[in-house]
LUMSE-151451 format. One record per atom (N, C-alpha, C, O, CB): residue in three letters; atom name; x, y, z. Coordinates in pm, whole numbers. Each point is the difference from the previous one (the first is absolute). Last residue first. Glycine has a CB too. Example, Ala and Ser with C-alpha at 12.3 -4.5 7.8 and 13.67 -1.06 7.14 Angstrom:
<recs>
(rec ser,N,(1285,-225,708))
(rec ser,CA,(82,119,6))
(rec ser,C,(-77,109,73))
(rec ser,O,(51,111,17))
(rec ser,CB,(67,-174,-232))
(rec ala,N,(-89,-509,208))
(rec ala,CA,(-89,119,0))
(rec ala,C,(90,120,0))
(rec ala,O,(104,-2,66))
(rec ala,CB,(-293,-115,59))
</recs>
This chain:
<recs>
(rec asp,N,(15069,8452,9389))
(rec asp,CA,(117,-42,78))
(rec asp,C,(38,104,100))
(rec asp,O,(96,-18,75))
(rec asp,CB,(-16,-116,-264))
(rec ile,N,(-553,-70,-91))
(rec ile,CA,(86,114,32))
(rec ile,C,(127,-55,65))
(rec ile,O,(2,-114,46))
(rec ile,CB,(-202,271,-17))
(rec ala,N,(-249,-338,-371))
(rec ala,CA,(100,-19,106))
(rec ala,C,(77,129,23))
(rec ala,O,(4,86,-87))
(rec ala,CB,(17,-330,28))
(rec val,N,(-490,-14,-204))
(rec val,CA,(73,123,28))
(rec val,C,(94,-26,116))
(rec val,O,(-37,-66,97))
(rec val,CB,(-155,211,-181))
(rec met,N,(-59,-467,-331))
(rec met,CA,(11,35,141))
(rec met,C,(75,131,13))
(rec met,O,(59,47,-97))
(rec met,CB,(-64,-289,165))
(rec val,N,(-272,-106,-441))
(rec val,CA,(78,122,13))
(rec val,C,(-5,41,145))
(rec val,O,(-108,13,58))
(rec val,CB,(59,61,-296))
(rec asp,N,(-47,-556,-77))
(rec asp,CA,(-15,84,118))
(rec asp,C,(90,124,-8))
(rec asp,O,(113,-7,-48))
(rec asp,CB,(-171,-196,182))
(rec ser,N,(28,-190,-438))
(rec ser,CA,(-115,89,-19))
(rec ser,C,(-21,93,117))
(rec ser,O,(-101,71,4))
(rec ser,CB,(-2,-246,-144))
(rec ser,N,(578,-9,82))
(rec ser,CA,(-108,-65,-74))
(rec ser,C,(-115,97,-20))
(rec ser,O,(17,102,-66))
(rec ser,CB,(50,-325,160))
(rec lys,N,(232,466,175))
(rec lys,CA,(28,-144,-1))
(rec lys,C,(-122,-67,-61))
(rec lys,O,(-110,6,57))
(rec lys,CB,(263,5,148))
(rec ile,N,(77,510,-88))
(rec ile,CA,(-88,-75,-89))
(rec ile,C,(43,-146,-1))
(rec ile,O,(115,-31,-32))
(rec ile,CB,(-156,237,-111))
(rec val,N,(83,286,439))
(rec val,CA,(56,-134,-15))
(rec val,C,(-99,-84,-79))
(rec val,O,(-116,-15,39))
(rec val,CB,(245,34,180))
(rec val,N,(11,520,-104))
(rec val,CA,(-107,-81,-54))
(rec val,C,(63,-135,-27))
(rec val,O,(97,-9,-76))
(rec val,CB,(-226,209,-28))
(rec tyr,N,(294,190,468))
(rec tyr,CA,(26,-93,-109))
(rec tyr,C,(-130,-65,-43))
(rec tyr,O,(-83,-36,84))
(rec tyr,CB,(317,-6,0))
(rec ala,N,(-105,548,156))
(rec ala,CA,(-52,-136,20))
(rec ala,C,(39,-83,-121))
(rec ala,O,(40,54,-104))
(rec ala,CB,(-234,29,246))
(rec glu,N,(233,452,118))
(rec glu,CA,(55,-99,-91))
(rec glu,C,(-53,-138,35))
(rec glu,O,(-15,-34,117))
(rec glu,CB,(222,174,-147))
(rec lys,N,(-480,325,123))
(rec lys,CA,(89,-98,62))
(rec lys,C,(53,-96,-107))
(rec lys,O,(-75,-42,-88))
(rec lys,CB,(-51,60,307))
(rec gly,N,(-206,331,-302))
(rec gly,CA,(137,50,6))
(rec gly,C,(99,-97,60))
(rec gly,O,(121,22,-10))
(rec gly,CB,(-217,200,27))
(rec glu,N,(-418,-270,113))
(rec glu,CA,(51,65,-121))
(rec glu,C,(140,53,23))
(rec glu,O,(29,59,104))
(rec glu,CB,(-263,2,-170))
(rec glu,N,(102,-472,365))
(rec glu,CA,(-57,133,-19))
(rec glu,C,(63,61,-125))
(rec glu,O,(106,-44,-43))
(rec glu,CB,(-145,74,293))
(rec leu,N,(32,-508,102))
(rec leu,CA,(4,55,-135))
(rec leu,C,(-69,136,-5))
(rec leu,O,(-109,19,55))
(rec leu,CB,(112,-251,-149))
(rec glu,N,(137,-119,451))
(rec glu,CA,(-12,145,16))
(rec glu,C,(10,70,-136))
(rec glu,O,(72,99,-16))
(rec glu,CB,(28,-115,247))
(rec leu,N,(-107,-467,-105))
(rec leu,CA,(107,58,-80))
(rec leu,C,(4,153,10))
(rec leu,O,(93,63,-48))
(rec leu,CB,(-114,-257,-107))
(rec asn,N,(-325,-42,377))
(rec asn,CA,(127,-47,56))
(rec asn,C,(120,56,-75))
(rec asn,O,(104,29,61))
(rec asn,CB,(-218,-237,11))
(rec glu,N,(-323,301,-238))
(rec glu,CA,(23,70,127))
(rec glu,C,(134,-42,62))
(rec glu,O,(73,85,50))
(rec glu,CB,(-322,-71,-13))
(rec ala,N,(109,-235,-426))
(rec ala,CA,(27,141,-32))
(rec ala,C,(31,80,126))
(rec ala,O,(89,84,2))
(rec ala,CB,(-240,-102,-202))
(rec ser,N,(13,-428,257))
(rec ser,CA,(134,7,-59))
(rec ser,C,(37,144,-34))
(rec ser,O,(113,43,26))
(rec ser,CB,(-144,-274,-118))
(rec ser,N,(-405,147,250))
(rec ser,CA,(98,-13,108))
(rec ser,C,(142,3,-54))
(rec ser,O,(89,55,66))
(rec ser,CB,(-255,-188,66))
(rec arg,N,(-193,139,-440))
(rec arg,CA,(7,126,74))
(rec arg,C,(108,-8,108))
(rec arg,O,(77,94,20))
(rec arg,CB,(-321,-51,-66))
(rec thr,N,(300,-354,-383))
(rec thr,CA,(-88,12,116))
(rec thr,C,(21,135,67))
(rec thr,O,(107,60,-7))
(rec thr,CB,(-102,-309,40))
(rec ile,N,(78,241,-551))
(rec ile,CA,(55,-77,112))
(rec ile,C,(-95,14,118))
(rec ile,O,(-95,79,-5))
(rec ile,CB,(334,-44,-75))
(rec val,N,(-179,74,-484))
(rec val,CA,(-97,-6,108))
(rec val,C,(57,-93,106))
(rec val,O,(26,-117,-27))
(rec val,CB,(-225,162,-129))
(rec ala,N,(446,275,-247))
(rec ala,CA,(-23,-129,63))
(rec ala,C,(-109,14,106))
(rec ala,O,(-14,105,62))
(rec ala,CB,(253,-175,-105))
(rec thr,N,(3,342,-419))
(rec thr,CA,(-92,1,112))
(rec thr,C,(-23,-142,50))
(rec thr,O,(-21,-93,-79))
(rec thr,CB,(-90,301,-11))
(rec ile,N,(486,117,-211))
(rec ile,CA,(-54,-134,22))
(rec ile,C,(-86,6,125))
(rec ile,O,(42,55,102))
(rec ile,CB,(158,-169,-214))
(rec val,N,(12,486,-275))
(rec val,CA,(-54,-28,133))
(rec val,C,(-55,-142,3))
(rec val,O,(-73,-41,-90))
(rec val,CB,(17,286,127))
(rec ile,N,(363,134,-343))
(rec ile,CA,(-33,-142,5))
(rec ile,C,(-38,-36,144))
(rec ile,O,(84,2,90))
(rec ile,CB,(74,-55,-284))
(rec gly,N,(-9,499,64))
(rec gly,CA,(-117,-33,-79))
(rec gly,C,(-40,-146,0))
(rec gly,O,(-105,-34,-55))
(rec gly,CB,(168,222,-82))
(rec ala,N,(420,-83,291))
(rec ala,CA,(-92,110,-30))
(rec ala,C,(-112,-46,-93))
(rec ala,O,(25,-43,-113))
(rec ala,CB,(164,206,142))
(rec val,N,(-1,-548,254))
(rec val,CA,(71,100,-79))
(rec val,C,(-101,106,-37))
(rec val,O,(-121,-23,11))
(rec val,CB,(291,-145,-102))
(rec ile,N,(-318,-127,401))
(rec ile,CA,(133,-61,-7))
(rec ile,C,(96,82,-88))
(rec ile,O,(120,0,25))
(rec ile,CB,(-226,-224,9))
(rec glu,N,(-355,296,292))
(rec glu,CA,(60,46,-126))
(rec glu,C,(143,-53,-6))
(rec glu,O,(83,37,83))
(rec glu,CB,(-230,173,-91))
(rec val,N,(-312,-391,278))
(rec val,CA,(143,32,10))
(rec val,C,(51,39,-139))
(rec val,O,(-17,-75,-96))
(rec val,CB,(47,-84,294))
(rec ser,N,(-518,76,114))
(rec ser,CA,(58,31,-130))
(rec ser,C,(144,48,19))
(rec ser,O,(26,92,76))
(rec ser,CB,(-254,-32,-170))
(rec val,N,(-181,-357,375))
(rec val,CA,(126,74,9))
(rec val,C,(56,20,-141))
(rec val,O,(21,-97,-72))
(rec val,CB,(26,3,303))
(rec glu,N,(-514,-49,75))
(rec glu,CA,(49,11,-136))
(rec glu,C,(122,92,3))
(rec glu,O,(-10,116,40))
(rec glu,CB,(-223,-154,-142))
(rec ala,N,(-18,-293,492))
(rec ala,CA,(54,131,-37))
(rec ala,C,(50,-8,-143))
(rec ala,O,(59,-100,-41))
(rec ala,CB,(5,152,281))
(rec ser,N,(-448,-335,113))
(rec ser,CA,(117,5,-87))
(rec ser,C,(45,144,-26))
(rec ser,O,(-70,96,33))
(rec ser,CB,(-5,-310,-140))
(rec val,N,(-293,110,402))
(rec val,CA,(78,-123,10))
(rec val,C,(130,9,-79))
(rec val,O,(101,-56,42))
(rec val,CB,(-313,-71,-11))
(rec his,N,(-87,505,-2))
(rec his,CA,(-31,-70,124))
(rec his,C,(91,-121,23))
(rec his,O,(42,-26,112))
(rec his,CB,(-278,102,-134))
(rec gly,N,(450,293,-286))
(rec gly,CA,(-138,-44,12))
(rec gly,C,(-22,-70,133))
(rec gly,O,(86,6,88))
(rec gly,CB,(-102,-29,-337))
(rec ile,N,(391,393,5))
(rec ile,CA,(-30,-99,103))
(rec ile,C,(-150,-29,3))
(rec ile,O,(-82,92,7))
(rec ile,CB,(280,-14,130))
(rec lys,N,(193,119,-488))
(rec lys,CA,(-144,11,26))
(rec lys,C,(-37,-114,94))
(rec lys,O,(-1,-117,-39))
(rec lys,CB,(-46,225,-190))
(rec val,N,(503,174,37))
(rec val,CA,(-44,-110,85))
(rec val,C,(-147,24,30))
(rec val,O,(-36,100,61))
(rec val,CB,(269,-135,42))
(rec lys,N,(183,219,-474))
(rec lys,CA,(-135,5,57))
(rec lys,C,(-23,-123,85))
(rec lys,O,(40,-111,-35))
(rec lys,CB,(-125,245,-161))
(rec lys,N,(515,-30,6))
(rec lys,CA,(-74,116,-51))
(rec lys,C,(-138,13,62))
(rec lys,O,(-52,110,14))
(rec lys,CB,(177,-133,-226))
(rec val,N,(393,-211,319))
(rec val,CA,(-145,-12,19))
(rec val,C,(-66,130,-46))
(rec val,O,(34,108,47))
(rec val,CB,(-3,-269,148))
(rec val,N,(437,-24,-394))
(rec val,CA,(-53,93,99))
(rec val,C,(-151,-16,7))
(rec val,O,(-67,-2,-103))
(rec val,CB,(258,164,63))
(rec gly,N,(220,-532,-112))
(rec gly,CA,(-70,118,-44))
(rec gly,C,(-44,86,117))
(rec gly,O,(49,-16,112))
(rec gly,CB,(-125,-108,-312))
(rec lys,N,(342,-374,2))
(rec lys,CA,(-2,107,100))
(rec lys,C,(-71,121,-58))
(rec lys,O,(18,34,-118))
(rec lys,CB,(196,-119,222))
(rec leu,N,(-254,-460,-207))
(rec leu,CA,(21,130,-63))
(rec leu,C,(-13,109,105))
(rec leu,O,(-105,13,64))
(rec leu,CB,(18,-99,-285))
(rec ser,N,(163,-488,146))
(rec ser,CA,(-36,107,93))
(rec ser,C,(43,132,-61))
(rec ser,O,(113,15,-48))
(rec ser,CB,(-90,-168,250))
(rec asn,N,(-33,-395,-316))
(rec asn,CA,(-46,122,-64))
(rec asn,C,(-44,102,104))
(rec asn,O,(-116,3,40))
(rec asn,CB,(47,-134,-241))
(rec his,N,(213,-322,301))
(rec his,CA,(108,61,-77))
(rec his,C,(-37,135,-59))
(rec his,O,(88,75,-42))
(rec his,CB,(-10,-304,-10))
(rec ala,N,(-227,-63,522))
(rec ala,CA,(-46,47,-131))
(rec ala,C,(114,72,-73))
(rec ala,O,(77,73,62))
(rec ala,CB,(-314,-50,27))
(rec ser,N,(286,-177,364))
(rec ser,CA,(15,-105,-100))
(rec ser,C,(-45,43,-140))
(rec ser,O,(47,-57,-99))
(rec ser,CB,(-79,-107,281))
(rec ile,N,(258,483,210))
(rec ile,CA,(-132,-54,-35))
(rec ile,C,(18,-101,-113))
(rec ile,O,(90,16,-82))
(rec ile,CB,(-207,200,154))
(rec lys,N,(378,161,301))
(rec lys,CA,(15,-122,-79))
(rec lys,C,(-138,-58,-22))
(rec lys,O,(-83,-7,91))
(rec lys,CB,(315,-38,2))
(rec met,N,(11,543,66))
(rec met,CA,(-119,-79,-19))
(rec met,C,(37,-121,-84))
(rec met,O,(63,14,-105))
(rec met,CB,(-212,190,123))
</recs>
């Protein structure tokens, strides 16, 4: 994976809450430290996010994104 953001943290998806338009995704980056991001529902579906899957939390300025490889 190549990305322009310098702050990417690998972790494990702990929770995915799908809404009508958006999804709330919680990723545990180390034991007890969870970062939650709100992304579009279609992005969560395209990434096939589910509990237990490895993912990256990508932080750029005021935005938090989720990525997988």
